[in-house]
Structures are given as structure tokens and as C-alpha cells.
C-alpha positions in Angstrom: 0.0 0.0 0.0 1.5 3.4 -1.0 2.0 6.3 1.4 -1.1 8.1 0.1 -3.4 5.3 1.2 -1.5 4.8 4.4 -2.2 8.4 5.2 -5.9 7.9 4.3 -6.2 5.0 6.7 -4.2 6.9 9.4 -6.5 9.9 9.0 -9.6 7.8 9.4 -8.3 6.0 12.4 -7.1 9.2 14.1 -10.5 10.9 13.5 -12.1 7.9 15.2 -9.5 8.2 18.0 -10.3 11.9 18.5 -14.1 11.3 18.7 -13.7 8.5 21.2 -11.1 10.5 23.2 -13.3 13.6 23.4 -16.2 11.7 25.0 -13.9 9.7 27.3 -11.8 12.5 28.7 -14.5 15.3 28.4 -17.7 13.5 29.5 -20.9 15.5 29.8 -21.2 17.5 33.1 -22.8 15.9 36.1 -26.5 16.7 36.3 -27.3 19.7 38.4 -29.3 18.8 41.5 -32.6 20.6 41.3 -33.7 21.9 44.7 -37.0 20.4 45.7 -39.8 22.9 46.2 -42.5 22.6 48.8 -44.5 19.7 47.4 -48.0 20.8 46.6 -50.7 19.0 44.6 -51.3 20.0 41.0 -54.6 19.1 39.4 -54.0 20.4 35.9 -57.3 19.7 34.3 -59.8 20.7 37.0 -58.3 22.1 40.2 -55.3 24.3 40.0 -53.4 26.7 37.8 -52.1 23.8 35.8 -55.6 22.9 34.5 -56.1 22.7 30.7 -59.3 24.2 29.3 -61.5 22.0 27.1 -62.9 23.0 23.8 -66.5 23.9 24.2 -66.3 24.2 27.9 -65.7 27.2 30.1 -62.1 28.0 31.0 -61.2 26.1 34.1 -60.7 28.4 37.1 -57.2 28.9 38.5 -58.2 29.8 42.0 -58.6 26.4 43.6 -56.6 25.9 46.8 -53.4 23.9 46.4 -53.4 21.1 48.9 -50.8 18.4 49.6 -51.9 14.8 49.4 -53.1 13.5 52.7 -50.6 10.8 53.8 -53.4 8.9 55.6 -55.8 8.9 52.6 -57.2 5.4 52.0 -55.5 3.3 49.3 -56.3 0.4 46.9 -53.4 -2.1 46.5 -51.8 -2.9 43.1 -50.3 -6.4 42.8 -49.4 -7.9 39.5 -46.6 -10.3 38.3 -44.5 -7.3 37.2 -45.5 -4.3 39.5 -46.6 -3.5 43.0 -47.9 -0.4 44.6 -51.2 1.4 45.4 -53.8 3.9 44.2 -54.6 6.8 46.5 -58.4 7.4 46.9 -57.6 11.1 47.3 -57.9 12.1 43.7 -57.8 8.5 42.5 -54.2 9.1 41.8 -52.0 6.2 40.5 -49.0 7.5 42.5 -47.2 4.5 44.0 -45.7 2.0 41.6 -42.6 -0.2 41.8 -41.1 -2.7 39.3 -40.7 -6.2 40.7 -38.3 -7.4 38.1 -35.7 -4.6 38.4 -33.4 -3.6 41.3 -31.5 -0.3 41.6 -28.1 -2.0 41.7 -26.5 -5.5 41.5 -26.0 -5.6 45.2 -27.9 -8.3 47.1 -30.9 -6.8 48.9 -30.9 -3.7 46.7 -34.5 -2.2 46.6 -36.6 -2.7 43.6 -37.0 0.3 41.2 -39.7 2.7 42.3 -41.2 4.6 39.3 -44.2 6.5 40.7 -44.2 8.4 44.0 -46.9 10.2 45.9 -46.8 13.9 46.8 -44.8 14.2 50.0 -41.9 12.1 48.7 -38.9 13.5 47.0 -39.4 13.4 43.3 -43.2 13.0 43.4 -44.5 11.5 40.1 -48.0 10.4 39.5 -51.0 10.0 37.1 -54.2 11.9 37.7 -57.6 11.8 35.9 -60.7 13.9 36.0 -63.3 16.0 34.1 -63.0 19.7 33.1 -66.4 21.4 33.8 -68.3 22.8 30.9 -71.3 25.0 30.7 -73.5 25.0 33.8 -70.8 23.3 36.0 -68.2 24.5 38.4 -65.0 23.0 39.8 -66.9 21.7 42.8 -69.3 19.7 40.6 -66.6 17.5 39.1 -64.0 15.3 40.7 -60.5 16.7 40.9 -57.1 16.2 42.5 -58.4 16.2 46.1 -61.7 14.4 45.7 -62.0 11.4 48.0 -63.3 8.4 46.0 -65.0 5.3 47.3 -63.9 1.7 46.5 -64.9 -1.8 47.7 -63.2 -2.7 51.0 -60.2 -4.9 50.5 -60.1 -4.4 46.7 -56.8 -5.2 45.0 -56.0 -4.3 41.4 -54.5 -7.2 39.5 -54.7 -8.7 36.0 -58.3 -9.8 35.4 -59.5 -8.0 38.6 -60.2 -4.3 37.9 -61.2 -1.9 40.6 -63.9 0.7 40.4 -63.8 4.1 42.2 -67.0 6.1 42.6 -68.0 9.6 43.6 -71.3 11.3 43.8 -71.3 15.1 43.6 -74.6 15.4 45.5 -76.2 17.3 42.6 -77.3 14.4 40.5 -74.0 13.5 38.8 -72.4 10.1 39.7 -68.8 9.6 38.5 -67.1 6.2 38.2 -63.5 5.3 37.3 -62.7 1.7 36.5 -59.0 0.9 36.5 -57.6 -2.3 35.0 -54.1 -3.6 34.4 -52.5 -6.2 32.2 -49.7 -8.7 32.9 -47.0 -6.1 32.0 -47.2 -2.3 32.4 -50.4 -1.1 30.8 -53.2 0.4 32.8 -56.7 1.0 31.3 -58.7 3.8 32.9 -62.4 4.0 32.0 -64.1 7.3 33.2 -67.8 7.5 33.2 -70.5 9.9 34.4 -74.3 9.3 34.9 -76.5 12.4 34.8 -79.6 12.5 37.1 -79.2 16.3 37.7 -82.4 17.2 35.8 -80.5 19.2 33.1 -78.0 18.6 30.3 -74.3 19.0 31.3 -71.1 19.4 29.3 -67.7 18.3 30.5 -64.4 17.1 29.0 -62.3 14.1 30.3 -58.6 14.5 30.8 -55.5 12.6 32.0 -52.4 14.1 33.5 -48.8 13.0 34.3 -47.1 15.3 36.8 -43.5 15.2 37.9 -42.1 17.3 40.7 -38.6 18.3 39.7 -36.2 16.6 37.3 -35.6 12.9 38.1 -32.4 12.0 40.0 -29.6 10.4 38.1 -30.1 12.0 34.7 -27.4 10.9 32.3 -27.4 14.2 30.3 -25.5 12.4 27.5 -26.0 13.3 23.9 -26.8 9.8 22.6 -29.7 9.4 25.1 -33.0 11.3 25.2 -34.5 11.9 28.7 -37.6 14.0 29.1 -40.8 14.7 27.2 -41.7 12.3 24.4 -44.8 12.3 22.3 -46.4 11.1 19.1 -48.7 13.4 17.1 -50.3 11.7 14.1 -47.1 9.9 13.1 -44.7 12.7 14.1 -42.3 11.9 17.0 -41.3 14.8 19.3 -38.6 14.7 22.0 -37.9 17.6 24.3 -35.4 17.6 27.1 -36.5 18.8 30.6 -34.3 21.9 30.3 -35.9 22.8 26.9 -39.4 22.7 28.3 -38.6 26.1 29.9 -38.5 27.5 26.4 -42.2 26.8 25.7 -44.5 29.8 25.2 -45.9 31.3 28.4 -49.5 30.4 29.3 -51.2 33.7 30.1 -53.6 32.0 32.6 -51.0 30.8 35.1 -47.5 31.9 33.8 -46.3 28.3 33.1 -44.5 27.4 29.9 -46.7 25.2 27.7 -46.9 23.6 24.3 -50.3 22.5 22.9 -50.9 20.3 19.9 -54.1 19.0 18.3 -53.9 15.3 17.6 -56.4 14.2 14.9 -56.3 10.4 15.2 -53.3 8.8 16.8 -50.9 9.9 19.5 -49.6 9.7 23.0 -47.4 11.8 25.4 -45.4 11.3 28.5 -42.0 11.2 30.1 -39.1 8.9 29.3 -36.1 8.1 31.5 -33.1 6.0 30.6 -34.9 2.7 31.2 -38.4 3.6 32.5 -41.3 5.5 31.1 -44.8 6.8 31.8 -47.1 7.6 29.0 -50.7 8.7 28.5 -52.3 6.9 25.6 -55.8 7.7 24.2 -57.6 5.1 22.2 -56.4 4.6 18.6 -58.3 6.9 16.3 -59.3 9.2 19.2 -58.7 13.0 18.7 -57.4 15.0 21.7 -55.3 17.9 22.7 -51.8 17.1 23.7 -50.4 19.5 26.3 -46.9 19.7 27.8 -46.0 22.3 30.4 -43.4 23.4 32.9 -44.5 25.3 36.0 -41.2 27.0 37.0 -42.7 28.4 40.2 -43.4 25.0 41.6 -40.8 23.1 39.6 -43.4 20.7 38.1 -43.2 19.1 34.7 -46.5 18.0 33.3 -48.3 16.4 30.3 -52.0 16.3 29.7 -54.4 14.7 27.3 -57.7 16.5 27.0 -60.4 14.7 25.0 -63.3 16.5 23.3 -66.1 17.9 25.4 -69.1 15.5 25.7 -72.7 16.5 26.4 -74.7 14.3 28.7 -78.5 14.7 28.7 -80.7 14.1 31.8 -81.0 10.3 32.4 -78.1 9.5 30.2 -74.5 8.4 30.8 -71.2 8.4 28.9 -67.8 6.9 29.3 -64.3 7.1 27.8 -61.3 4.8 28.1 -57.7 5.8 27.9 -54.5 4.0 28.8 -51.5 4.6 31.0 -48.1 2.9 30.3 -46.0 3.0 33.5 -43.1 0.6 33.6 -39.8 -0.6 32.0 -39.0 0.1 28.4 -38.8 -3.6 27.4 -38.6 -4.1 23.7 -40.9 -7.1 23.7 -43.6 -5.4 25.8 -43.5 -2.1 23.9 -43.5 -3.9 20.5 -46.6 -5.8 21.6 -48.4 -2.6 22.5 -47.5 -1.1 19.1 -48.8 -4.2 17.3 -52.0 -3.8 19.3 -52.6 -0.3 17.8 -50.4 2.3 19.6 -48.8 3.9 16.6 -45.0 4.4 16.8 -44.8 3.2 20.4 -41.5 1.5 19.8 -39.9 4.8 19.1 -39.9 5.6 22.8 -36.6 3.8 22.8 -34.1 6.3 21.5 -32.8 4.5 18.4 -31.0 7.7 17.2 -30.1 8.9 13.7 -28.8 5.5 12.7 -32.1 3.8 13.5 -31.8 1.9 10.2 -28.8 0.1 11.8 -29.7 0.2 15.5 -33.2 -1.3 15.2 -32.1 -4.4 13.2 -29.0 -4.7 15.2 -30.9 -4.8 18.5 -33.5 -7.2 17.0 -30.8 -9.6 16.1 -29.0 -9.2 19.4 -32.2 -9.8 21.3 -33.1 -12.9 19.4 -29.6 -14.3 19.8 -29.9 -13.7 23.5 -33.2 -15.5 23.6 -31.7 -18.4 21.7 -28.4 -18.6 23.6 -29.5 -17.4 27.0 -26.4 -15.3 27.6 -26.0 -11.7 26.4 -22.2 -11.8 26.3 -22.3 -14.8 23.9 -25.1 -13.1 22.0 -22.8 -10.1 21.4 -20.1 -12.5 20.1 -22.7 -14.2 17.9 -23.8 -10.7 16.6 -20.2 -10.0 15.7 -20.0 -13.2 13.7 -23.1 -12.4 11.8 -21.9 -8.9 11.0 -18.6 -10.2 9.8 -20.4 -12.7 7.6 -22.6 -9.9 6.1 -19.6 -7.7 5.3 -17.3 -10.6 4.3 -17.6 -9.9 0.5 -16.2 -6.4 1.0 -13.6 -7.6 3.5 -12.5 -10.3 1.1 -11.9 -7.8 -1.7 -10.1 -5.6 0.7 -7.8 -8.3 2.1 -7.2 -9.8 -1.4 -6.3 -6.4 -2.7 -3.9 -5.9 0.2 -2.3 -9.3 -0.5 -1.8 -8.3 -4.2 -0.3 -5.0 -3.0 2.3 -7.0 -1.0 3.1 -9.0 -4.2 3.6 -5.8 -6.1 6.0 -4.3 -3.5 9.2 -5.2 -5.4 7.9 -3.7 -8.6 6.8 -0.5 -6.8 10.3 -0.2 -5.3 11.7 -0.4 -8.8 9.3 2.3 -9.9 10.4 4.6 -7.1 14.1 4.1 -8.1 13.3 4.9 -11.8 11.2 7.9 -11.0 13.7 9.4 -8.4 12.4 12.7 -7.2 9.8 13.0 -10.0 6.7 12.2 -7.9 4.3 13.0 -10.7 5.9 10.4 -12.9 6.0 7.9 -10.1 2.2 8.3 -9.3 1.4 7.9 -13.0 3.4 4.7 -13.4 2.0 3.3 -10.1 -1.6 4.0 -11.3 -0.8 2.2 -14.5 0.6 -0.7 -12.6 -2.6 -0.9 -10.4 -4.7 -0.8 -13.5 -2.7 -3.6 -15.2 -2.8 -5.8 -12.1 -6.4 -4.9 -11.3 -5.6 -3.7 -7.8 -7.6 -1.1 -5.9 -5.2 0.8 -3.6 -8.1 2.2 -1.5 -9.6 -1.2 -0.8 -7.8 -1.5 2.5 -9.8 1.4 3.9 -13.1 -0.3 3.5 -13.0 -2.4 6.7 -12.3 0.6 8.8 -14.9 2.8 7.1 -17.6 0.1 7.5 -16.6 -0.6 11.1 -17.1 3.0 12.3 -20.9 3.2 11.9 -21.3 -0.3 13.1 -19.3 0.5 16.3 -21.3 3.6 17.1 -24.6 1.8 16.4 -23.7 -1.0 18.8 -22.6 1.6 21.3 -26.0 3.2 21.1 -27.8 -0.1 21.4 -25.8 -1.1 24.5 -26.2 2.3 26.1 -29.9 2.9 25.6 -31.6 -0.5 25.7 -32.9 -2.0 29.0 -32.1 -5.5 27.9 -28.3 -4.8 28.4 -28.8 -3.4 31.9 -27.5 -5.8 34.5 -27.1 -8.4 31.7 -24.5 -11.0 32.9 -21.7 -12.7 30.8 -19.6 -14.8 33.2 -17.6 -14.5 36.4 -17.1 -10.9 37.4 -18.8 -9.5 34.3 -22.4 -9.3 35.6 -23.4 -6.1 33.8 -22.5 -5.7 30.2 -23.8 -2.1 30.1 -21.2 -1.1 32.7 -17.4 -0.9 32.4 -15.2 -3.9 33.1 -15.3 -4.3 37.0 -11.9 -5.9 37.2 -8.7 -4.0 37.6 -4.9 -4.3 37.5 -4.8 -2.5 40.9 -6.0 -5.6 42.8 -4.6 -8.1 40.3 -8.1 -8.7 38.9 -9.6 -9.7 42.3 -6.7 -11.7 43.7 -5.8 -9.0 46.2 -8.2 -8.2 49.1 -9.3 -4.7 48.2 -11.8 -3.2 45.8 -11.2 -1.9 42.3 -11.3 1.9 41.7 -14.8 3.2 41.1 -15.6 3.4 37.4 -16.1 7.2 37.5 -12.7 7.8 39.2 -9.5 8.9 37.5 -7.7 5.8 38.7 -10.1 3.6 36.7 -8.7 5.2 33.5 -5.3 3.9 34.4 -5.9 0.7 36.3 -7.9 -1.0 33.6 -9.5 -4.5 33.6 -9.1 -7.8 31.8 -11.3 -6.9 28.8 -9.5 -3.7 27.7 -6.1 -5.5 28.0 -7.4 -8.3 25.7 -8.6 -5.6 23.4 -5.2 -4.0 23.2 -3.5 -7.3 22.6 -5.9 -8.3 19.8 -5.4 -4.9 18.1 -1.6 -5.3 18.4 -1.6 -8.9 17.0 -3.8 -7.7 14.1 -1.1 -5.1 13.3 1.5 -7.8 13.2 0.0 -9.3 10.0 2.0 -6.7 8.2 5.5 -5.3 8.7 5.8 -1.9 10.5 5.6 1.1 8.2 9.0 2.4 7.0 8.1 6.0 7.8 9.3 6.6 11.4 6.3 8.8 12.3 3.7 6.3 11.0 5.7 3.5 12.7 5.5 5.3 16.1 1.8 6.1 15.7 0.9 2.6 14.7 3.0 1.1 17.5 1.2 3.2 20.2 -2.3 2.9 18.7 -3.4 -0.4 20.3 -2.4 0.7 23.7 -4.0 4.1 23.4 -7.3 2.4 22.4 -6.8 -0.1 25.3 -6.9 2.7 27.9 -9.5 4.8 26.0 -12.1 2.0 25.7 -11.4 0.8 29.3 -14.2 3.0 30.6 -16.7 1.9 27.9 -19.5 -0.6 28.5 -17.9 -4.1 28.8 -20.4 -5.4 26.2 -18.9 -3.0 23.6 -15.3 -4.2 24.5 -16.4 -7.8 24.1 -17.7 -6.9 20.6 -14.4 -5.2 19.7 -12.3 -8.1 20.9 -14.4 -10.6 19.0 -14.3 -8.4 15.9 -10.5 -8.1 16.1 -10.1 -11.8 16.5 -12.3 -12.7 13.5 -10.7 -10.0 11.4 -7.2 -11.3 12.2 -8.3 -14.8 11.2 -10.0 -13.7 8.0 -7.1 -11.5 6.9 -4.5 -14.2 7.6 -6.4 -16.9 5.6 -7.2 -14.6 2.7 -3.6 -13.4 2.4 -2.4 -17.0 2.5 -4.9 -18.0 -0.2 -3.4 -15.3 -2.5 0.2 -16.5 -2.1 1.3 -14.0 0.6 2.3 -15.6 3.9 2.2 -13.0 6.7 5.2 -13.4 8.9 3.3 -12.7 12.2 6.0 -14.0 14.5 8.8 -12.3 12.6 6.9 -9.0 12.8 6.4 -9.5 16.5 10.1 -10.2 17.0 11.1 -7.2 15.0 9.0 -4.9 17.1 11.0 -5.9 20.2 14.4 -5.5 18.5 16.4 -2.5 19.5 16.8 -0.2 16.6 20.2 0.9 15.5 21.2 4.3 16.5 21.5 5.5 12.9 17.9 4.3 12.2 16.6 6.2 15.2 18.2 9.4 14.0 
């Protein structure tokens, strides 16, 4: 390979090096801790300043008293195979929900993940439902955030056993709310009203998600979206928590809000790294989608407001919406999308390279189901990728082998041309054309590998299925960096490894990064070192620089890179042998340890 193409490969690799180095040594800043304000109830659609108005109904008053949830309010238990918690009968809030299948850390006895929290706890987060009063009704005539509902004594919400809450306003209107839950994370909320008031009434059903302050532990990393997420008739919208402060001011209460009219299909909610809560109207249902940020009370909120309904004397009406509150499991979310929730799978942040990340995760997930181990699934994914790109790799390595065969003739060309570089380039191109050699073919494996690497990095970082996914031995979380360390001789010495976020962890790396460096080094030894001293030095240091840089990356990504290097080494060696060029691997290794003559150094 001539110097021009060596420089092209070097530039490509160094560009990759700079990108990786930037995000390794200049990570995003730690999330700012948002001070918690005094927790007060917000009833956006019928009780407080956060209330949306309904089309065809009077504007909802903003003067209702703000009251904290009563800690001793009666509750209805929630108990399913996947979640546990309770519903407060004050407001009928779904405000206490924990995920049975997920723990906060790998430590034994670690508490299970708590998603929804009642007012009064730090980071209160809850779902609220109600009716916005229309003509002839006031706030006191409809249930709101502080209404005390009635339920059957001892009732427990579970799959196949819905619970019904009731409230009579004392003026002829009887409200019911039936809540059901499936085997996973989807709640169905059916709101109904029976009119025996003696006159026709108008009112609009709504649902609300309210979050007090930003959640703890935000990643604030550019490849992951955390915050508001919604679908409006096929158009996905993602807004970070900080950007919600840039919404237009609401003249009624001073909050920042964004309102969209959804004609047929949509949903809105909040997404975290691995968890999500989303309000989902029925497919084909039109509604107003509202997102707002109340800076004064530090409350982030989403609302769905359905069209106003008119209920005549002696008549009743009901409307059903859904609430997803749980883990962003690919299987579960895909099932809900197939059931009619348009674009629901896009709550997982697939990124710009979705055309790579989606099929890559699909294959990885199915390999994991087949093999039963995510680490081996990553290795299996590597094998499949290498098979898919093998035709290009074959041409590349075959071209490189021919370039080696042409080396003697190229040296003769250089001698004949002398200092006339233009003549040398012309004769070299004629030689390439005659021998049907593409000098740029050696760049293809690197150019193909870069988007694949970043796509897999995205998949490992954002998908729940990699969280706490074990491989073997000490590698019990492939989404986290290698837990072993040179510092304690990989667990042989009786003290802990440095914390992953510490500076020491960048130096005292683990087993996997070391194997990565060795695999890259061996791959280089398929070819002699470059004759140019600068290139020789850069190529000599490159495996070890990558070893330390990738030491802090997810161990699953390092496993992929090791497997990729191993397969690439094998492929390149065999292809070169099949074209008559025998790589002197051991000779190249020995030469790299030989002390160079003083004259050569100078």
C-alpha cells in the first residue's frame, strides 16, 4: 500500500480516535441537582393553575386551593406479576408503583426500582384523571385532585381484577372510574358519568402526568434522550427537561406550555433512561396534547384533553384511555405497538442510525433468547456482522495481498522515478490498473466498522435488555465498564477496584481492555511496520491508546471489539495465504522488540 493510502487510513483511524477521546476525557457534566420545592398538589385539568381548558367548555378556574396529598388517605393495592404499589383514593391518583423485576443495583438486597411516587416524597411522580367542567358546571361539581373516592373494601388491582372508584357530587352526577391492568405495564382507565341532575351537562375528560422536579440520576448524555416524548399523528417529538422552559408562556398561570391538536393517533409522557410513563388515548381518538413546565413549583406535566361531551338528563357516557407505566422492554412495547399504539417502539431512543440500531438490536435480542447469555449473544452478533460484510472484506484483504506481491515492482518504480513524484504516481496507477488492484480497498473495513461500532454503542447504552445483563464470572453487567482492575490483580488482592467514575479507573484498567489492546496489536503484526518513522510510532502506540480509552466503555462493547479483532485477524491471515502471501506474524512480533540501530533512530 502506498504512502497516500496509508495516510488515508491513518487519518480515518485518528479521526475515530479523537471522537472517542473527546467523550472519554471530556464527558458531559454531572446533572445539576434541582432543589425540591415545597410539594403541593397540582390538578391540571380541574383544580389548579395547571388545569387545561376543554374545547366547548368554560375555562377552568385557576383559584382552587393547592393542597398536599393526605398521607393517611385510603388506598387500593396494586399487585401484578410485574409491578406492585397502590392507588390513592384522594384524587384517585396512580402514584405508588414499583417494578418487581428490576433492582436499583446489582448488590444483594438492593431495593426494587420505584417509578411513581406520591406527593410528599422527593421526586413525586403520579398520574391523575378527571373532568373539566363545561357550561353550567363548576369545579366543585366535578372530581379533581383532592376528591375522596370510594372503593370496595379490600379491593386489589391485579390482571383480570379491575377496581372501580365512585364519587357522587350530591347534585345528581355520579362519576365512576374503573382501572384495569394487564400482565405487564399497561393500565386502562375508564371514566364514566351518569346524569340525574335534571338538566343537560357538558364536560371534558382528561388525564395528567405530573413530575415534581427533574428525576435523579439523569445521564445528560448526547446519545440518550431523557424528558418529554410524544407522538402526534405519526410525528415523534422529543424535548429535554431543560428545553421545556423555552415553551411559550401560558397567560392563565404563567407556566410554559406547548399545545398540539392530535387528529387520530398519538400519545405523550416522560421517558427516563430505562423507564417511562405515557398517557395513551384510544387509537383513532382525537385529543389535545399538552406539555407544560411550572417553574414556580418546579413541576413538569403532560395532559391529554379529550373533546367535550354532552350528557343529557338520564343519560351516561364513558371514555377509556391507557397509561403505560413501567420498563422500556422491547418485547412489551412492541406488543403494544402491534395492538394499535402507533409508533410506540420509538420511545426507545434509536438515534439517527435507526436503520442500523433497530435491526442490530432485533438480532442481538433474538440471539440472547436463543443462547441465553447476552455476552455470547454479542459475540454471535459480531460473527453475523462479519459474515454480512465478508464480500467487502474479502476484496479488501485480497487487494492488500496483491499490493504486497507488487511491492518489489513498486520499489523499482520509485528508483526509476527518483524525485519525480508525478511520474511515479502515473506509473503506479498504470501498474494498479494492469494488475487490477484497488489501492483504496484497504480502507473499506475501517470505514464500515465505524458506523457499526457507534450503532452498537448506542444499542448497548440505551436499551434496557443490556442493563445488568451478565456474561460470566465478574462480568455481571455488560452495560457497565469492566469491573476488574490491575490495581487488585483482577480480584486476587483483598481490596476493591477503583470506582468506574474515578481517574484511577482510567489507568488501572481491567481484563477486557487489556485483551482488546493485545488483539489490536496482533492484528497489526500481520504486516511489517511502516517504513516511515512517524507512522511507525503512531501505529505502535495505537493499540495501547485504544486499550486505555475503551477501558471505561461498556464491557459489552469491548467484548464486541475483541471478537471483531479476533475474527478480522483470522480472515485477513487466511485470505492473504490463499493469495500467495504468507504473513510473517512471529517475525513481525520479534522485529517490534528488537532494539533499533542508533542511525535508524536518528
